[in-house]
FIKE-727274 format. One line per 5 residues: number of its first residue (from 1); for each residue x negated, y negated, z negated of N, C-alpha, C, O. Coordinates in steps of 0.001 Angstrom, whole numbers. Each point is the difference from the previous one (the first is absolute). Example, Ala and Ser with C-alpha at 12.3 -4.5 7.8 and 13.67 -1.06 7.14 Angstrom:
BEGIN
1	-13190,5690,-7800,890,-1190,0,-900,-1200,0,-1036,19,-665 | 1386,-1069,1385,-820,-1190,-60,770,-1090,-730,-509,-1108,-169 $
# end
This chain:
BEGIN
1	-87805,-64595,-96408,1152,-1651,-612,1090,349,1376,-81,333,1183 | 1216,-686,-2315,1548,103,772,-71,-1385,881,-822,-902,-160 | 1973,954,1211,46,-1093,540,320,-1043,-769,-525,-1056,353 | 1389,1001,-1526,776,-914,-830,-1272,-342,-687,-158,-1215,-118 | -637,1836,-288,-1450,-746,-834,-895,-512,936,-949,-683,-385 $
6	1144,944,1671,-1183,-1105,857,856,-1297,417,-577,-1063,-229 | 1493,998,640,1022,-1142,-160,-423,-622,-1385,-619,-1062,-68 | 901,1612,-751,-54,-709,-1832,-1436,-910,228,-187,-1204,-178 | -763,2290,652,-1564,-669,8,-48,-1283,741,-359,-1092,-440 | 802,1405,1705,-366,-1358,930,934,-751,-343,-348,-1084,468 $
11	1675,880,-1171,632,-1178,-390,-1050,-432,-1321,-100,-1159,-402 | -471,2045,-39,-697,-770,-1504,-1237,-626,736,-545,-1040,-369 | 267,1592,1164,-1457,-409,786,45,-1792,513,-813,-902,-203 | 1961,914,831,559,-1271,681,-293,-995,-1033,-1090,-562,116 | 1863,212,-1141,-148,-1374,-709,-1273,-38,-563,-443,-1135,-179 $
16	-531,2423,-272,-1248,-186,-262,-951,-714,831,-796,-887,-309 | 1102,1610,1755,-950,-1144,920,282,-1354,534,-721,-890,450 | 2412,1055,-705,279,-1575,36,-833,-1010,-1097,-582,-1049,275 | 705,1668,-1531,-709,-787,-962,-1357,-343,164,-431,-1152,-45 | -248,2190,239,-1421,-77,617,-504,-939,919,-1137,-469,-52 $
21	2094,164,994,-232,-688,923,174,-1529,-161,-640,-903,539 | 1988,821,-1689,-82,-1335,-479,-1069,-439,-834,-407,-1157,-106 | -112,2409,-613,-1572,-304,-979,-1007,-517,768,-766,-890,-369 | 757,1513,1580,-1112,-539,938,129,-1463,515,-934,-783,-168 | 2221,359,871,224,-1186,-3,222,-955,-884,-358,-1136,311 $
26	982,1357,-1586,-270,-1008,-1100,-1381,-153,-110,-334,-1180,-105 | -860,2238,91,-1229,-504,-636,-669,-911,844,-669,-983,-317 | 989,1528,1663,-883,-893,1486,659,-1271,-450,-793,-872,-356 | 1631,677,316,780,-1211,-101,-653,-957,-1023,-398,-1140,240 | 358,1732,-1307,-323,-539,-1554,-1599,-221,-267,-477,-786,-817 $
31	-321,1758,1791,-1737,-263,229,326,-1404,1185,-1059,-625,55 | 1538,319,363,-83,-1130,1460,332,-1547,-743,-540,-1073,270 | 1679,1366,-1350,71,-1426,-577,-794,109,-1064,-115,-1158,-399 | -409,1754,-195,-1334,3,-1409,-1204,-594,679,-614,-984,-413 | 237,1926,1887,-1260,-629,521,62,-1449,432,-933,-796,-107 $
36	2527,454,772,-93,-1443,362,-240,-826,-1217,-1027,-659,-167 | 1629,698,-345,-52,-900,-1358,-1157,12,-1073,-104,-809,-921 | -808,1933,1209,-1445,130,-295,-732,-589,1252,-1209,24,229 | 1700,-284,141,-1257,-742,1445,-106,-1243,-102,-1005,-707,68 | 2491,342,-301,-115,-1533,-159,-396,-788,-1570,-268,-1173,-259 $
41	385,2539,-708,-975,-335,-1463,-1385,-268,491,-664,-976,-350 | 358,1690,993,-1779,322,710,-421,-797,870,-1072,200,573 | 2159,-1675,-220,-40,-1035,980,-532,639,1327,-994,-297,663 | 2046,1363,-450,-214,703,1445,877,-226,747,1008,-157,-688 | -723,15,1977,824,-114,496,861,1412,-51,-453,1144,45 $
46	2164,-1671,-179,790,1820,239,483,497,1278,673,1012,197 | -1264,-2167,949,666,329,1162,-314,1669,856,679,674,775 | -1666,-545,-1222,63,1721,94,623,863,-26,412,884,750 | -333,-1279,-1985,1210,1257,-921,1358,-593,402,1016,687,104 | -1051,-1558,41,1753,-647,399,330,722,1102,1124,490,107 $
51	-2237,-320,1001,534,531,1036,-115,1641,44,744,598,777 | -1453,-31,-1409,419,1107,-281,1025,257,-707,471,1095,309 | 251,-1766,-1362,888,643,-788,1488,-661,1192,1086,580,2 | -1264,-1383,573,1284,-204,924,108,1076,1040,1129,455,184 | -2265,93,627,-27,1166,978,333,1144,-1059,810,779,502 $
56	-1191,-390,-1899,478,1064,-573,1730,140,-124,661,1036,68 | -143,-2553,-289,1368,30,-369,471,232,1372,773,941,176 | -1147,-1702,868,622,237,1257,241,1391,443,1068,535,301 | -2468,26,-322,54,1361,469,281,1278,-1057,311,1127,384 | -469,-1495,-1687,795,1044,-615,1019,-161,-840,790,943,-43 $
61	-531,-2061,-787,871,-34,-951,1442,-760,765,1118,333,-394 | -1245,-1118,1238,1341,-415,768,859,982,738,1226,116,28 | -2726,952,902,1100,1101,551,443,969,-1333,1130,487,-33 | -1638,-363,-535,127,1059,-1466,1456,-721,-547,747,786,-583 | -315,-2055,697,1607,-465,-544,520,28,955,1156,-244,-345 $
66	-1142,436,1911,824,351,841,421,1415,-83,1175,335,-154 | -2207,518,265,118,1297,-335,1231,164,-1189,1159,389,145 | -1622,-682,-937,899,37,-1278,1535,-184,352,801,917,-179 | -408,-2244,729,941,-476,357,772,1020,771,1229,44,-55 | -1848,664,676,538,899,1147,503,1208,-595,1014,577,394 $
71	-1834,-155,-1477,245,1219,-696,422,103,-1156,1100,544,-100 | -1651,-921,-945,-12,223,-1230,1235,-1400,-588,674,192,-1012 | -592,-1137,1588,962,-1334,-441,1496,675,873,1143,174,-422 | -1702,64,1657,1826,197,795,710,1445,-1097,1164,198,-347 | -2283,505,82,886,1447,-1073,514,-646,-1122,1191,22,-307 $
76	-2327,-765,-492,590,-722,-1058,1399,-918,98,875,83,-861 | -769,-1082,2171,820,-675,-46,1325,798,162,929,-807,30 | -525,2000,79,1183,849,-364,322,567,-1165,1005,687,-181 | -1886,-966,-686,344,72,-1188,437,-863,-1453,-796,-612,-713 | 1854,707,553,560,-1323,-966,-1081,-258,-996,-138,-1213,-161 $
81	-756,2001,-634,-1071,244,-755,-942,-1153,455,-294,-959,-713 | -104,1146,1864,-1040,-955,625,209,-1013,1090,-922,-593,559 | 2108,447,-314,452,-1218,1068,-937,-1244,-514,-1063,-395,478 | 1765,-75,-1554,-417,-967,-501,-1624,-320,-25,-428,-1030,521 | -174,1689,-964,-1739,457,229,-706,-252,1474,-1026,-611,300 $
86	1805,1191,344,-609,-199,1250,219,-1102,951,-731,-267,953 | 2050,-488,-1381,116,-1494,292,-1365,-957,-214,-467,-797,814 | -53,1135,-2225,-887,-506,-862,-1459,-49,737,-689,-1007,163 | 337,2586,316,-1129,505,281,-1,-614,1428,-975,-662,355 | 2024,855,470,-79,-604,1354,-461,-1727,-206,-993,-409,602 $
91	1658,-362,-1333,101,-1416,-167,-1735,-66,-524,-576,-1015,390 | -122,1820,-1072,-1243,124,-274,-828,-93,991,-694,-977,278 | 774,2402,494,-414,210,1390,-21,-1264,1242,-842,89,894 | 1719,-1128,-911,238,-1153,367,-1277,-1025,-718,-887,-535,664 | 1023,437,-1951,-1307,-577,-464,-1222,179,-21,-939,-792,-75 $
96	1010,2212,167,-1723,371,469,-344,-211,1111,-1196,14,288 | 2228,-284,691,-587,-520,1240,-125,-1471,444,-613,-400,990 | 1197,-230,-1757,238,-1431,-485,-1691,-272,-616,-715,-969,258 | 435,1976,-999,-1417,-594,-690,-1026,429,555,-954,-751,-207 | 673,1776,930,-641,509,1358,-382,-1110,1069,-1100,-233,503 $
101	2380,-410,-294,-77,-1215,1021,-861,-932,-718,-992,-434,587 | 1308,-20,-2084,-496,-834,-434,-1491,-118,-234,-829,-893,175 | 796,2418,-744,-1941,-141,-11,-790,65,1176,-1185,-331,50 | 1975,837,1059,-801,-202,1320,-214,-1808,308,-1095,-546,135 | 2272,-55,-85,-510,-1288,-41,-670,-1024,-902,-337,-1163,220 $
106	256,1828,-1154,-1014,-658,-1273,-1193,-674,459,-763,635,727 | 539,-1604,-983,-1471,-271,388,-726,-657,-796,-1161,-108,396 | 1463,-538,-1694,-1015,-321,-865,165,1236,-1350,936,790,-122 | -2074,-915,-739,-412,1232,-884,1152,-172,-1026,500,1099,-243 | -10,-1949,-327,1335,256,-1007,1201,639,766,635,897,-554 $
111	-278,-1348,1883,1300,674,567,-154,1249,448,977,681,311 | -2664,-80,-198,-80,1647,488,236,367,-1444,1113,493,-187 | -1683,-580,-608,-281,613,-1661,1693,-241,-268,593,1076,-75 | 243,-2226,-73,1166,180,-434,718,785,758,753,672,-705 | -610,-384,2143,838,839,972,-402,1389,-132,846,885,-123 $
116	-2033,-658,141,-536,1487,-480,338,715,-1531,214,1180,-277 | -260,-2375,-575,503,415,-1629,1374,164,446,195,1191,242 | 951,-1983,-12,1058,80,177,240,1627,533,272,979,-694 | -490,-1066,2298,-41,1187,583,128,1092,-681,973,746,-107 | -2282,-674,-470,-31,1181,-1105,906,175,-1176,583,1041,-302 $
121	-546,-1947,-193,1280,258,-1122,1266,736,396,543,887,-658 | -118,-1416,1912,832,109,297,320,1610,529,1089,551,-162 | -2029,-55,687,-465,1385,811,48,637,-1217,777,947,119 | -1212,-1001,-1191,-383,706,-975,1135,403,-618,367,1173,63 | 315,-2117,-734,1760,18,-480,803,555,972,1034,463,-482 $
126	-1142,-328,1796,1100,622,1008,-659,1561,286,650,863,589 | -2026,-641,-1092,-67,1402,437,190,704,-1632,89,1228,-12 | -41,-1758,-987,534,336,-1059,1679,451,-350,399,786,-859 | 178,-1372,1586,1565,206,232,134,1174,649,710,978,-237 | -1666,-1262,1279,493,1132,1060,-740,1654,-677,380,1159,165 $
131	-1299,-1609,-777,-482,1432,-501,1044,423,-1160,386,1158,-159 | 65,-2395,-724,744,439,-1601,1265,272,513,444,1053,-459 | 163,-1511,1100,1450,-393,8,587,582,1430,960,763,-111 | -1496,-1079,1594,503,160,1064,-336,1805,226,723,663,744 | -1689,-151,-1362,-455,1130,1030,672,1016,-1366,144,1166,368 $
136	288,-1424,-1882,387,985,-267,1417,87,-76,552,1018,-418 | 118,-2103,827,1328,67,178,553,346,1470,1198,95,265 | -1937,26,378,107,745,1116,-28,1495,188,614,636,857 | -1644,-45,-2047,-265,1052,-64,1021,802,-1060,152,1221,-23 | 489,-2161,-820,1237,213,-980,1119,329,942,755,927,-292 $
141	-591,-1581,1353,1459,-31,976,-845,1410,1033,383,134,1162 | -985,380,-1460,-453,1450,1018,-538,-570,1342,-180,790,927 | -114,-2241,-746,-361,-330,1555,-1021,801,170,-940,-94,-788 | 896,1191,2003,-1487,346,691,-874,-779,602,-42,-434,1151 | -543,328,-1920,-1048,-1170,405,-1153,690,1296,-306,-564,1050 $
146	-67,1631,-1428,-768,1088,964,780,-510,1612,-606,-484,956 | 1869,729,-1030,547,-8,1038,325,-1243,426,275,-231,1178 | -281,-619,-2059,868,-1745,635,-1677,-625,557,-151,-625,1050 | -1014,980,-2050,-805,-319,909,-1251,894,1149,-1009,-346,613 | 1537,1216,-731,-787,860,1068,-1726,-141,-238,-423,402,-1083 $
151	-362,-850,1875,-1163,-625,262,-181,-1457,-44,-1027,-528,425 | 2007,-134,-933,-132,-1133,246,-1576,-511,-882,11,38,-1231 | -1123,-434,1873,-1374,-207,-821,287,-1673,-709,-558,-361,-1036 | 1267,-283,1614,183,-1290,-521,293,106,-1298,-646,-678,-799 | 1579,1467,393,729,-105,-1057,-917,1079,-1130,-329,-381,-1123 $
156	35,1651,1624,-769,969,-565,-1440,-165,-200,-694,552,-854 | 253,-1585,1969,-1363,-34,-388,-615,1467,1256,607,880,610 | -1921,-1237,-701,-736,763,1133,-435,1738,-1000,-518,174,-1103 | 1016,770,2112,-290,1159,-786,-1640,296,-293,-719,-449,893 | 262,889,-1605,-1250,485,-298,-632,463,975,441,1023,523 $
161	-1659,-1647,2,-623,864,1019,428,-339,1398,1012,-699,49 | -1599,1063,1201,661,-668,1248,480,1302,688,-702,993,193 | 1900,-1132,122,345,1334,759,-642,373,1692,-396,-737,903 | 519,2106,-1018,-379,440,1708,-1592,109,-509,-695,703,733 | 182,-1160,-1613,-1522,169,165,-820,-1265,512,-1187,80,318 $
166	1846,-1119,-276,-543,-1134,716,-118,-541,-1074,502,206,-1105 | -1544,-1270,1682,-950,-1065,-928,1086,-1496,-167,923,-256,773 | -1280,-483,-1829,784,-1252,401,-422,-815,636,-1217,34,-185 | 1492,-910,961,-766,-1267,277,-649,-641,-826,431,-451,-1061 | -1789,342,1595,-740,-1232,-629,514,-1360,61,554,-347,1043 $
171	-647,-407,-1930,598,-1460,441,-1526,-598,-59,-933,317,-739 | 1024,-1416,1912,-1119,-795,430,283,-1566,-480,1096,-538,161 | -2091,-29,-693,-49,-1218,-390,-1396,-1027,922,-1211,68,-209 | 1769,-736,976,-581,-619,1123,385,-2053,-1104,948,-675,-400 | -2713,635,458,-367,-1107,-622,-360,-918,789,-255,-1107,-476 $
176	149,1331,1830,-998,-693,842,492,-1662,399,-680,-919,455 | 2155,968,-834,609,-1389,-140,203,-726,-1062,304,-1192,44 | -496,2036,-1353,-186,-951,-787,-798,-595,-322,-1084,343,472 | 1064,-1650,-1497,-980,-967,-204,-797,995,-896,478,853,-747 | -1862,-1150,985,-1184,706,-1028,261,-15,-1726,9,912,-827 $
181	198,-2408,713,591,593,-1343,903,322,-972,-121,-132,-1218 | 1325,704,2052,1094,595,-304,-303,1819,145,689,899,-481 | -1969,-778,1322,376,1410,485,-296,930,-1281,703,989,-206 | -1809,-1350,-681,-357,1256,-1322,1589,-68,-672,595,1014,-363 | -114,-2192,282,1052,189,-966,1199,895,474,650,668,-805 $
186	-340,-694,2414,1302,879,346,-956,1145,445,667,628,823 | -1751,-96,-927,-553,1379,363,32,677,-1697,95,1226,-54 | -157,-1863,-1065,301,412,-1226,1442,607,-214,416,1097,-372 | 31,-2009,677,1518,-419,-35,796,1741,597,888,683,-511 | -1692,-493,1728,703,1167,910,-627,1219,-902,674,964,-362 $
191	-1903,-1127,86,-780,1339,-883,948,-49,-1171,424,1127,-255 | 57,-2088,-559,635,125,-1421,1304,803,454,592,574,-914 | -52,-453,2227,983,465,207,-15,1598,104,1094,562,-50 | -2266,221,193,-452,730,698,653,1236,-1090,-343,-265,-1152 | 1068,1352,1222,-81,1155,-783,-1284,680,-26,-923,-367,728 $
196	824,1368,-1558,-1470,954,-174,39,656,1485,964,186,742 | -2069,44,-597,-305,668,1427,371,-601,1338,-225,621,1038 | 706,-1643,-1040,492,-525,934,-726,-1341,572,-439,-857,-766 | 355,758,2136,-823,-1310,575,512,-821,847,1155,122,410 | -2232,-1380,80,544,-673,1111,-973,-108,970,-946,679,-399 $
201	719,-1104,1308,-1137,-686,924,140,-1630,-44,986,-623,393 | -1850,214,-799,-648,-1641,296,-510,175,973,-649,966,403 | 1040,-2372,283,-536,-218,1493,-652,-1294,58,700,-965,-306 | -1833,771,619,-361,-1199,-432,-1394,-476,1531,-529,571,953 | 517,-1906,-1599,-1215,-418,1357,-1334,-189,-206,-750,-677,701 $
206	371,1529,-2056,-1519,40,-603,197,1095,-486,1038,611,-255 | -2466,-295,87,-42,1274,-1043,508,-64,-1483,-935,-450,-664 | 1778,651,37,399,-431,-1323,-869,702,-1299,471,588,-974 | -1460,-773,1201,-942,400,-638,-139,-753,-1910,-112,689,-1014 | 176,-2378,1080,289,-157,-970,1336,238,-998,132,-236,-1201 $
211	923,871,2311,1309,534,-908,-179,1031,-670,595,230,-1054 | -1576,641,1670,-640,1246,-640,-463,81,-1571,196,860,-859 | -909,-2140,841,-694,-170,-923,1271,-474,-1233,108,438,-1145 | 582,-1259,1703,994,-554,-894,1052,1486,-365,583,30,-1084 | -509,515,1550,690,1567,-215,-404,679,-810,687,690,-752 $
216	-2286,-798,773,-1025,1102,-739,116,-698,-1503,60,753,-972 | -25,-2366,758,-251,-504,-1017,1660,-259,-817,106,-496,-1122 | 824,857,1794,1298,-240,-500,968,1412,-129,1041,123,-646 | -1584,664,1293,696,1459,140,-967,1089,-64,126,845,885 | -1056,-674,-1725,-1191,942,289,398,1458,-129,201,468,-1120 $
221	-89,212,2127,496,1097,-288,1482,533,389,388,1146,225 | 231,-2254,-226,1391,365,409,495,-448,1709,1162,3,406 | -2402,-371,408,384,-310,1420,-786,1039,982,-1058,525,-348 | 1701,-272,1655,-873,577,932,-452,-1028,1142,498,-1116,-145 | -1300,1261,1197,-403,-517,498,-918,400,1320,-1152,432,-36 $
226	2032,-710,1316,-751,916,903,229,-947,1401,960,-732,238 | -1930,939,446,-263,-1263,1324,779,1073,1254,-477,1092,306 | 1483,-1551,181,711,684,990,-641,-700,1535,-229,706,982 | -5,-2262,-1015,-1023,-663,1282,-389,-744,-1130,499,-410,-1048 | -1900,381,1829,-1081,-921,-143,-426,-1175,993,-1196,-113,273 $
231	1986,-632,193,-258,-1640,1029,-365,921,985,59,1228,62 | -581,-2400,947,-458,-1072,-492,1040,-811,-64,-218,-1003,-680 | 1278,1079,1148,942,-1381,0,1282,457,-1138,494,-861,-727 | -82,2160,683,916,319,-1185,-641,1005,-552,-659,925,475 | 1030,-1331,-1874,-459,1474,-1371,1395,371,-572,1075,-552,-235 $
236	-1651,1774,134,1550,777,-728,-299,846,-1028,-946,760,207 | 1503,-689,-1260,-280,719,-1746,1144,257,21,907,-668,497 | -820,2238,-1348,801,345,-350,-139,-11,-1290,-937,643,-473 | 1603,-1187,-183,-234,-17,-1580,1481,489,-923,1172,-223,300 | -1646,849,-1326,924,961,-530,135,-68,-1868,-930,-151,-791 $
241	1821,253,603,-174,525,-1478,-217,1079,-273,621,830,664 | -1411,-395,-1556,-892,1478,-314,1033,599,-1026,-212,1094,-522 $
# end
């Protein structure tokens, strides 16, 4: 392969990787919003998934927006064809931040559903503009996305696998201070976010055997269950998606 061909391949791979990351963010956002609405339909509290969605936005969506403004948007702002588009996209980032804050402060079920739905609708529209307008315009004007972004994982998403042969850290969910009536709902919300083959460690103040039976009934064959610590004061269970 020639050096020119290698550069071309890298350039072609970057937009595809950005769109794949956008697809994952968009699907996760949509899943959260739908689950919040359905929980209300089923007369269940949406508070657990509300907290998960806020955390997802604060840890992934908003850092993604900041990284885009420093890289993709900065380059597009220099092009006459995309200058006005970038202004509008930055305004939408500000609107996303406001919606996340509104979701975090929502208290009634109606407020939570409304805020989650509005957040999801704006985010999906925003991603479509980036995928269908912004990225093609940058490519058309010869912007070297590979050099521009480097290894910016907040824009590109994490590469497949973990570098250096290291294992990804396992998340831990400590429910000992969560009221009993909300524990199972929060645990299943976290389980619902797991990718295939990943796990989290549940920390509890009693043997969660009833939870195991609920998993077996609701997710037969789809989950893994491994005791890490078995009392007498603390129980830890590694729960995974098969």
